[in-house]
NUVEX-405594 format. One record per atom (N, C-alpha, C, CB): x, y, z; residue in one letter. Coordinates in steps of 0.02 Angstrom, whole numbers, padded with zeros to 5 digits, always signed. Glycine has a CB too. Example, Ala and Ser with C-alpha at 12.3 -4.5 7.8 and 13.67 -1.06 7.14 Angstrom:
2
+00660-00284+00390a
+00615-00225+00390a
+00660-00165+00390a
+00565-00224+00452a
+00642-00112+00354s
+00684-00053+00357s
+00645+00002+00394s
+00704-00030+00286s
***
This chain:
78
+02486-03725+02092m
+02506-03753+02156m
+02568-03715+02180m
+02521-03828+02149m
+02565-03693+02241q
+02621-03655+02267q
+02673-03701+02298q
+02597-03604+02319q
+02735-03682+02293s
+02788-03722+02321s
+02800-03700+02393s
+02852-03718+02279s
+02823-03745+02434w
+02839-03727+02503w
+02898-03679+02506w
+02853-03789+02545w
+02940-03681+02454r
+02996-03634+02452r
+02969-03562+02448r
+03042-03649+02391r
+02919-03551+02407t
+02889-03485+02401t
+02860-03463+02468t
+02834-03485+02347t
+02824-03507+02501v
+02794-03491+02566v
+02849-03473+02616v
+02752-03551+02592v
+02902-03511+02617k
+02956-03498+02665k
+02990-03431+02651k
+03007-03554+02662k
+03010-03419+02588y
+03049-03360+02572y
+03009-03296+02566y
+03086-03372+02509y
+02946-03301+02548e
+02905-03241+02540e
+02862-03226+02601e
+02861-03247+02479e
+02859-03273+02648h
+02817-03260+02707h
+02851-03281+02773h
+02752-03296+02700h
+02863-03345+02782v
+02885-03371+02846v
+02949-03337+02870v
+02896-03446+02842v
+03000-03334+02828y
+03064-03305+02849y
+03061-03230+02860y
+03117-03321+02799y
+03011-03197+02833l
+03005-03124+02839l
+02962-03102+02898l
+02976-03096+02775l
+02929-03148+02931q
+02883-03131+02985q
+02909-03154+03052q
+02814-03161+02971q
+02893-03116+03104d
+02912-03134+03172d
+02848-03153+03209d
+02950-03076+03207d
+02833-03217+03210r
+02772-03241+03242r
+02788-03268+03311r
+02737-03295+03199r
+02743-03256+03359h
+02755-03278+03428h
+02707-03333+03451h
+02749-03220+03474h
+02651-03341+03417t
+02603-03392+03437t
+02581-03433+03376t
+02542-03360+03472t
+02551-03490+03390v
+02524-03532+03337v
+02468-03494+03301v
+02498-03599+03365v
+02427-03458+03337q
+02372-03422+03306q
+02398-03368+03258q
+02327-03390+03361q
+02449-03330+03278e
+02479-03280+03234e
+02506-03313+03170e
+02535-03242+03269e
+02538-03370+03178t
+02566-03406+03121t
+02510-03429+03075t
+02607-03466+03144t
+02457-03458+03103w
+02401-03483+03063w
+02368-03426+03025w
+02350-03518+03108w
+02355-03370+03059l
+02323-03313+03026l
+02367-03284+02972l
+02305-03260+03077l
+02432-03280+02984g
+02478-03254+02934g
+02480-03298+02872g
+02547-03248+02963g
+02482-03364+02882l
+02483-03410+02825l
+02417-03407+02787l
+02496-03482+02849l
+02362-03402+02822r
+02297-03396+02789r
+02296-03334+02744r
+02240-03392+02841r
+02320-03278+02771d
+02322-03216+02732d
+02368-03223+02672d
+02345-03158+02777d
+02426-03255+02682f
+02474-03263+02627f
+02445-03308+02573f
+02539-03293+02653f
+02413-03363+02591f
+02384-03408+02541f
+02330-03373+02500f
+02355-03472+02574f
+02290-03332+02533h
+02239-03294+02497h
+02273-03246+02448h
+02193-03255+02546h
+02323-03208+02472f
+02360-03162+02429f
+02390-03200+02370f
+02414-03126+02468f
+02424-03256+02384y
+02459-03293+02333y
+02412-03318+02278y
+02496-03352+02364y
+02353-03341+02298n
+02306-03372+02251n
+02259-03322+02217n
+02267-03424+02286n
+02247-03264+02248h
+02196-03218+02222h
+02222-03150+02201h
+02144-03209+02273h
+02284-03131+02222e
+02309-03065+02206e
+02377-03065+02171e
+02313-03025+02269e
+02420-03111+02189r
+02488-03111+02162r
+02487-03137+02090r
+02535-03156+02205r
+02514-03096+02045l
+02517-03116+01974l
+02576-03164+01964l
+02524-03054+01928l
+02566-03215+01924h
+02616-03267+01912h
+02639-03265+01840h
+02589-03337+01931h
+02704-03258+01830q
+02731-03255+01763q
+02714-03319+01724q
+02806-03244+01765q
+02719-03376+01757s
+02706-03440+01723s
+02633-03448+01703s
+02726-03497+01767s
+02589-03406+01731l
+02517-03409+01714l
+02497-03350+01671l
+02474-03411+01779l
+02545-03323+01633d
+02532-03267+01588d
+02507-03206+01627d
+02481-03286+01535d
+02539-03194+01684h
+02524-03136+01728h
+02451-03136+01751h
+02539-03071+01691h
+02428-03195+01768r
+02362-03203+01799r
+02371-03236+01867r
+02314-03246+01753r
+02319-03236+01906t
+02321-03270+01971t
+02299-03342+01963t
+02277-03233+02024t
+02319-03387+02009p
+02295-03455+02005p
+02218-03460+02007p
+02324-03496+02063p
+02186-03416+02045a
+02113-03417+02048a
+02083-03399+01980a
+02088-03368+02102a
+02112-03350+01946e
+02087-03332+01880e
+02093-03390+01831e
+02125-03271+01853e
+02149-03424+01833v
+02160-03481+01788v
+02112-03537+01805v
+02233-03506+01793v
+02105-03553+01869y
+02061-03607+01891y
+01988-03593+01874y
+02069-03618+01966y
+01967-03531+01885l
+01897-03513+01873l
+01885-03493+01800l
+01876-03457+01920l
+01938-03483+01762g
+01932-03467+01691g
+01908-03397+01677g
+01887-03514+01660g
+01923-03349+01721r
+01903-03280+01708r
+01950-03233+01744r
+01830-03268+01731r
+01941-03170+01731r
+01983-03117+01761r
+01941-03081+01813r
+02010-03067+01707r
+01968-03073+01873y
+01934-03037+01926y
+01940-02962+01916y
+01961-03057+01994y
+01888-02926+01938e
+01893-02853+01941e
+01921-02837+02010e
+01822-02818+01928e
+01979-02805+02011k
+02010-02789+02075k
+02054-02728+02067k
+02051-02848+02101k
+02075-02701+02122d
+02121-02644+02122d
+02189-02667+02098d
+02126-02611+02193d
+02213-02638+02043e
+02276-02658+02013e
+02336-02618+02039e
+02272-02653+01938e
+02327-02578+02091t
+02380-02533+02112t
+02438-02569+02146t
+02353-02482+02159t
+02426-02625+02179t
+02481-02659+02214t
+02473-02735+02209t
+02483-02638+02287t
+02530-02768+02206h
+02531-02840+02207h
+02584-02864+02255h
+02543-02868+02136h
+02593-02826+02308f
+02641-02845+02359f
+02603-02871+02419f
+02685-02785+02379f
+02631-02921+02452y
+02599-02951+02510y
+02601-02903+02568y
+02633-03017+02529y
+02543-02886+02594q
+02537-02842+02652q
+02491-02875+02702q
+02511-02772+02631q
+02519-02913+02749p
+02478-02952+02795p
+02438-02908+02842p
+02521-02999+02835p
+02373-02917+02842a
+02329-02879+02887a
+02339-02900+02959a
+02256-02888+02867a
+02355-02963+02971s
+02362-02988+03039s
+02419-02954+03077s
+02372-03063+03039s
+02471-02933+03043i
+02527-02898+03076i
+02505-02830+03099i
+02588-02893+03028i
+02466-02795+03058c
+02442-02729+03078c
+02399-02734+03140c
+02402-02697+03020c
+02356-02783+03144v
+02313-02792+03203v
+02356-02809+03263v
+02261-02848+03190v
+02406-02851+03254y
+02449-02871+03309y
+02487-02811+03337y
+02498-02924+03287y
+02512-02767+03293e
+02549-02709+03315e
+02505-02660+03355e
+02580-02673+03256e
+02443-02656+03337i
+02396-02612+03372i
+02382-02639+03442i
+02330-02605+03333i
+02378-02706+03448l
+02362-02737+03512l
+02420-02734+03561l
+02341-02808+03501l
+02481-02729+03536v
+02540-02731+03580v
+02553-02665+03612v
+02601-02752+03542v
***
């Protein structure tokens, strides 16, 4: 379970959102990253999804930093 402190400090305070839709899309992207890609020390360096589903996902291990796709799309549109 993620804390709202994590959401605030790792996403909300770092993003400049102008609309409700941008905020919603950014949070959706962050929650997916947090639950499926971000490794958690308290979970023995596994993701919450891996722990919940009881297995390890095959994925690209090159990065575990949050990179919101919605910001890239927004910058292109502006």
